[in-house]
Every structure is written in C-alpha cells, then in structure tokens.
C-alpha positions in Angstrom: 96.5 55.5 111.2 100.3 55.1 110.5 100.5 51.6 112.0 97.9 50.2 109.6 99.8 51.6 106.6 103.1 50.1 107.8 101.5 46.6 108.2 100.1 46.7 104.6 103.3 47.9 103.2 105.3 45.1 104.9 102.7 42.5 103.8 102.9 43.6 100.3 106.7 43.6 100.2 107.0 40.1 101.6 104.4 38.7 99.3 106.3 40.1 96.3 109.5 38.5 97.7 107.8 35.2 98.1 106.5 35.2 94.5 109.9 36.0 93.2 111.6 33.2 95.2 109.1 30.7 94.0 109.4 31.7 90.3 111.8 28.8 89.4 109.9 26.1 91.4 108.0 23.3 89.7 104.6 24.4 88.4 102.9 21.2 89.7 102.6 21.3 93.5 100.3 19.2 95.5 97.5 21.0 97.2 98.5 19.9 100.6 102.0 21.2 100.2 100.7 24.5 98.9 98.6 24.8 102.0 101.5 24.1 104.2 103.7 26.6 102.5 101.0 29.3 102.8 100.8 28.6 106.5 104.5 28.8 106.9 104.7 32.0 104.9 101.8 33.5 106.9 103.4 32.8 110.2 106.8 34.2 109.1 105.1 37.4 107.7 103.1 37.9 111.0 106.3 37.5 113.0 108.1 40.1 110.9 105.2 42.5 111.1 105.1 42.1 114.9 108.7 43.0 115.1 108.2 46.1 112.9 105.1 47.2 114.8 106.8 46.7 118.1 109.7 48.9 117.0 107.2 51.6 115.7 105.3 51.6 119.0 108.5 51.9 121.0 109.5 54.8 118.9 106.3 56.7 119.6 106.4 59.0 122.6 103.6 57.7 124.8 102.3 60.4 127.2 102.1 59.7 130.9 98.8 59.9 132.7 99.9 63.3 134.2 100.8 64.7 130.8 97.5 63.5 129.4 95.6 65.2 132.2 97.4 68.5 131.6 96.7 68.4 127.9 93.1 67.8 128.6 92.9 70.7 131.1 94.6 73.0 128.6 92.1 72.1 125.9 89.2 72.6 128.2 90.5 76.0 129.3 90.9 77.2 125.8 87.4 76.0 124.9 86.0 77.7 128.0 87.8 81.0 127.2 86.6 81.0 123.6 83.0 80.1 124.7 83.1 82.7 127.5 84.3 85.5 125.2 81.6 84.6 122.7 79.0 84.6 125.4 80.0 88.0 126.8 79.9 89.5 123.3 76.5 88.0 122.7 75.2 89.0 126.1 76.0 92.7 125.4 73.1 92.9 123.0 70.8 91.7 125.9 71.9 94.4 128.3 69.2 97.0 129.2 70.0 100.1 131.1 67.5 102.7 132.4 68.5 106.4 132.9 66.4 108.6 135.2 67.4 112.2 135.4 65.7 115.2 137.0 66.3 117.2 133.8 64.2 116.9 130.7 65.8 116.0 127.3 64.2 119.2 125.8 66.4 121.4 128.1 69.5 122.7 126.3 71.8 121.2 129.0 70.1 117.9 129.3 69.7 117.4 125.6 73.5 117.1 125.4 73.4 114.6 128.3 70.9 112.5 126.3 73.0 112.8 123.2 75.9 111.3 125.2 73.6 108.5 126.5 72.4 107.7 123.0 75.9 107.6 121.5 77.2 105.3 124.2 74.2 103.0 123.7 75.0 102.8 120.0 78.8 102.3 120.6 78.3 99.7 123.3 75.5 97.8 121.4 73.1 97.9 124.4 69.5 99.1 125.0 69.0 102.3 127.0 65.8 104.0 128.1 66.0 107.7 129.1 63.3 109.0 131.4 62.6 112.2 133.3 59.7 113.9 135.1 58.0 116.6 133.1 59.1 119.3 135.6 61.5 119.4 138.5 59.4 117.0 140.7 61.1 114.7 143.2 58.0 112.6 143.9 57.5 111.9 140.2 61.2 111.2 139.8 61.2 108.7 142.7 58.2 107.0 141.1 60.2 106.7 137.8 63.0 105.1 139.7 60.7 102.7 141.4 59.1 101.7 138.1 62.6 101.2 136.6 63.6 98.9 139.5 60.4 96.9 139.1 61.4 96.2 135.4 64.7 94.6 136.6 67.1 96.4 134.3 70.8 95.4 134.1 71.8 98.8 135.2 70.4 102.1 136.5 71.8 105.6 136.0 70.3 108.4 138.2 70.9 112.0 139.0 70.5 112.8 142.7 69.4 116.4 143.2 67.7 115.5 146.5 69.0 112.4 148.4 66.3 112.7 151.0 63.6 112.4 148.4 65.3 109.8 146.2 67.4 107.8 148.6 64.9 105.1 149.4 64.2 104.4 145.8 67.9 104.2 144.9 68.6 102.0 147.9 65.8 99.6 146.8 67.5 99.3 143.4 70.8 98.4 145.0 69.1 95.9 147.4 67.5 94.3 144.3 71.0 93.7 142.9 70.8 96.4 140.3 74.2 98.2 139.7 73.6 101.9 140.0 75.8 104.8 138.8 74.9 108.4 139.6 75.6 111.3 137.3 75.6 115.1 137.3 74.3 115.7 140.8 74.9 113.5 143.9 78.6 113.4 144.3 78.3 114.1 148.0 76.0 111.2 148.7 76.8 108.6 146.1 79.2 106.6 148.2 77.0 106.6 151.3 74.1 105.2 149.2 76.3 102.4 147.9 76.5 103.6 144.3 79.3 102.2 142.1 80.7 105.6 141.1 79.5 109.1 140.5 80.2 110.7 137.1 80.3 114.5 137.3 81.9 117.4 139.0 81.9 118.2 142.7 79.5 121.1 142.9 80.9 123.1 145.9 84.4 123.1 144.4 83.0 124.2 141.0 81.1 127.1 142.7 84.2 128.1 144.6 86.3 128.2 141.4 83.6 130.5 139.9 83.8 132.8 142.9 87.6 133.0 142.6 87.3 134.0 139.0 84.5 136.5 139.6 86.5 138.1 142.4 89.6 138.3 140.3 87.6 140.2 137.7 86.9 142.9 140.3 83.4 142.0 141.4 82.6 143.1 145.0 78.8 142.5 145.2 77.2 139.6 143.4 73.9 137.8 142.9 73.7 134.0 142.7 70.6 133.1 140.6 69.2 129.6 141.6 66.7 128.3 139.1 66.0 125.0 141.1 65.8 125.8 144.8 65.8 122.4 146.6 68.3 120.9 144.2 71.2 120.2 146.5 73.8 120.4 143.7 72.7 123.9 142.9 72.7 124.9 146.6 76.3 123.7 146.8 77.2 125.7 143.8 75.9 128.9 145.4 77.5 128.0 148.7 81.0 127.5 147.1 80.6 130.7 145.1 79.6 132.6 148.3 82.5 131.2 150.3 85.1 132.2 147.7 83.6 135.7 147.3 83.5 136.2 151.0 87.1 135.2 151.3 87.9 137.9 148.8 85.9 140.5 150.8 82.8 140.5 148.5 79.2 139.9 149.3 76.6 137.6 147.7 72.8 137.5 147.6 71.0 134.3 146.5 67.9 134.9 144.3 65.4 132.1 143.6 63.8 132.0 140.2 61.5 129.5 138.4 63.1 127.2 135.9 59.9 126.8 133.9 59.0 130.6 133.8 61.7 132.7 132.0 59.6 135.8 132.0 59.0 135.8 135.8 62.7 134.9 136.2 63.7 138.0 134.3 61.4 140.2 136.4 62.8 138.8 139.6 66.4 139.4 138.4 65.4 143.0 137.4 64.0 143.6 140.9 67.2 142.1 142.6 69.4 144.3 140.5 67.5 147.4 141.5 67.5 146.3 145.2 71.1 145.2 145.5 73.1 147.2 142.9 75.4 144.3 142.1 78.5 144.4 139.9 78.4 140.7 139.2 75.8 137.9 138.6 76.4 134.1 138.6 73.6 131.9 137.2 73.6 128.2 137.8 72.6 127.0 134.3 71.5 128.2 130.9 67.9 128.5 132.0 69.0 131.0 134.5 71.5 132.7 132.2 69.0 133.5 129.5 66.7 135.7 131.6 69.7 137.3 133.4 71.2 138.3 130.1 67.8 139.6 128.9 67.5 141.7 132.1 70.9 143.2 131.6 70.3 144.0 128.0 66.9 145.7 128.7 68.5 147.8 131.5 71.5 148.7 129.3 73.9 147.2 131.9 75.8 144.8 129.6 79.5 145.3 130.4 78.7 147.2 133.7 77.6 144.1 135.5 79.8 141.0 135.0 77.7 137.9 134.1 78.9 134.3 134.3 77.1 131.0 134.4 77.4 127.3 134.9 77.0 125.1 131.9 76.7 125.8 128.2 74.1 126.6 125.6 74.3 128.2 122.1 73.1 131.5 123.6 75.7 131.3 126.4 78.5 130.6 124.1 77.6 133.4 121.7 77.4 135.9 124.6 80.9 134.8 125.8 82.3 135.1 122.3 80.8 138.6 121.9 82.2 139.7 125.3 78.7 140.0 126.9 79.5 137.2 129.5 82.7 136.7 131.5 82.9 132.9 131.5 80.9 129.6 131.7 81.8 126.8 134.1 81.8 123.6 131.9 81.1 120.3 133.5 81.1 118.5 130.2 77.6 117.0 130.4 78.1 115.0 127.2 80.4 112.6 129.0 78.2 112.6 132.1 75.7 110.8 129.8 78.2 108.8 127.9 80.5 107.3 130.5 77.8 105.7 132.8 76.5 103.6 129.9 80.0 102.5 129.1 80.8 101.6 132.7 77.6 99.7 133.3 78.1 97.8 130.0 81.6 96.8 131.1 80.3 95.9 134.6 77.7 93.6 133.2 79.9 92.0 130.5 83.3 91.9 132.4 82.6 92.9 136.0 84.8 96.0 135.6 84.6 98.8 138.2 86.2 102.2 138.9 88.3 102.7 142.0 87.4 106.4 142.4 84.3 107.4 144.3 83.9 110.3 141.8 84.9 110.3 138.1 85.5 114.0 137.6 84.2 115.7 134.4 84.7 119.2 135.5 84.9 122.1 136.3 86.4 123.5 133.2 86.1 127.2 132.1 85.0 128.5 128.7 86.2 132.0 128.1 86.2 134.4 125.1 89.5 132.8 124.0 87.9 129.3 123.5 84.2 130.1 122.9 84.4 130.0 119.1 85.9 126.5 119.1 83.3 125.3 121.6 80.5 126.8 119.4 81.6 124.6 116.5 81.5 121.5 118.8 78.1 122.6 120.3 76.6 122.5 116.8 77.1 118.8 116.8 75.3 118.5 120.1 78.3 117.3 122.1 79.1 120.5 124.1 
C-alpha cells in the first residue's frame, strides 16, 4: 500500500537527520539520557508521520456509500454478462434437435433437405437426428414424433402433410414445452397448432403461379399428376394450379399415381394422356416428373405436350436445359432443412424468434435460361 511506503520513507529521513544532528555531541552519554532522547525522538517522529498520513488520507478521493454500491453492481453485471455468454456458448454443444419428415432422405428432393439439416448442425455446433417413415405413412410418422417427444429434445422440426393425422402428436410436443418449427408442408396449419414458424412456401400460391405460367405458354387442357394423394400440401398445389388455369379458360384433370412405383405411374400417365388428350402436364415433384417424362418420350410427344414440375432433381434440370420441360417451381428445399436448425439453436441459446408466421423459401422458377447454373449447384447437393 502507498501509505505504508510513505511512513517508512519519513521514518528513514528523520532518523538520518537525527544522526546528523547528533554527530558533534559528546560520545559519552549516560544510558538514561539516551533512553529519554530516544523517547522524545520517537514521539516527534510519530507526530510528524501522523501529520503526513492525515494529509495523504485527506488527499485521497474516498467514495460515498452510493458510489461504492454502483461500482459493485457494475462489476457484478460485467461478471454476469461474461459468465452468461460463456454459458450460452457452452450450452450450444448440448442442444439436441430432432427432425421428422414425411419424405425419405433417399428421395432426390429430401436428400437436399437433409443436406441442409446436416450443414446447419455442423455450422451451429448442435446435435441433430433426422428421421422419416420408410414410405408415406402418417401413422408411422406420428409414432416417430411421439418417440421424439418422449426423448425430450431441445427442439423439434416436422413436416405436416396431414394435420388431422399428426396434429395430436405435434400438440403433445408443444404441451411438453418443446419448441416446434414446421417445414416444407403445413404452412396453412402451423399457426393454429402453436408452431413457432413455418419454413417453406405457401403451396396454393405456388400452384397458382405454375398455372399462370402454363396458361401463358398456351396450354388449354392439362393434367395435374399427384404422387402423394392425401398430402394436403400437394392437394393445395393442384388446387392452385386448377384455379389459375380455370381463370385462363383452360381445364385440368387430377391424376393420382404411386410415389413408390414409377412403372405403374408411367402407365397411369400414358392412360390419362390417351383419355384426355392434354397439351400440358404439371407434376408435383421429381418422383412424378420422371415417369411423366418417360411417358412423353415413349409416345413421341416431347415438345407437343408442355411438361412442368414442382421441385428439382438432376433429371428435371437436364430436361429443362435441353428444352424438354417448360419450367420447375423451386421452393429451395436446402434452406427448408437449414433454417429450422439455425432458428431452434438461436431460440435455445438466445430466445430469438421470428415475427412472421411463414418464412417464405419459394416459389421461384427455374427455366431454360437458368437451368445450367442450377445444375452446377445441384452437383454440390444444395439445389
């Protein structure tokens, strides 16, 4: 401390002065007199030191009680902020999120969704589990959601192709305090179920936009190929497409095919072409587009019947580039997988939320002008 150093310096200086002053005094001094002198000197030194110390103390700025409290609070706040930030950063590694989709990761569309999920998990430093039923099976999907809820994850991402079948399981997750984000399908029911936000496109509007483009290309009679009848999102796509075409004076027939059986799908499309003589076909995904394209090639109708689809795959992009397909409606499924993981991480670590009910990822349209560029991106598994 500074005060201690001052005292020792003063004591040293005064003792040196005393020795100098006594230098000419007689060498023989009685013991008693020496003792008395030492006492006098000690008293004088103490008095001088007290004066100096008093001056030093008065010169110091002594904080008031209020100032001391404020300083303490500031120090505690800084410590709390540093500790909180460190805790949030550390907790991120403990966050576990479960994704349950109705589409399998082996599907060309859903493989891109999973790539987005995996990349977000790596970027955010969290653990993510991706699950899906082996086929389009709402009972199996609801069971997967129930099992996920029972494991108490820090977040749940779900697609909602059928709210009637999945609603109770999703509500159970929310009632258990698990934050839920929906993706891809379910934009029309997400808010009603209490979901934080839906990440995807609004399906009816996307279908309507496809109908407008098809009508603008001169199509007057079209087929809408539905590869997952019962998937509300796909039903909305066909409904939007039909409404837009009807407004333009065209007609639409809806044809159901089996997602898991491309050969049977091609045969059904062949039969529908023969029965309806359409000049346009809209499919609702790559698994519908592939058998439709094969049917047109086998019948020698490429270019005579305009073909368009929802969503992307290498085959779809090549057909658009080569002029064998009119366009693809792109909902950017990579970010449908990526963004929910980011949002749930931020919700857990920082209680961040999105104000919008739907975070729109589409629709966008890939045409012959842009297909080659998107093909390059698709090779990386992000489109």
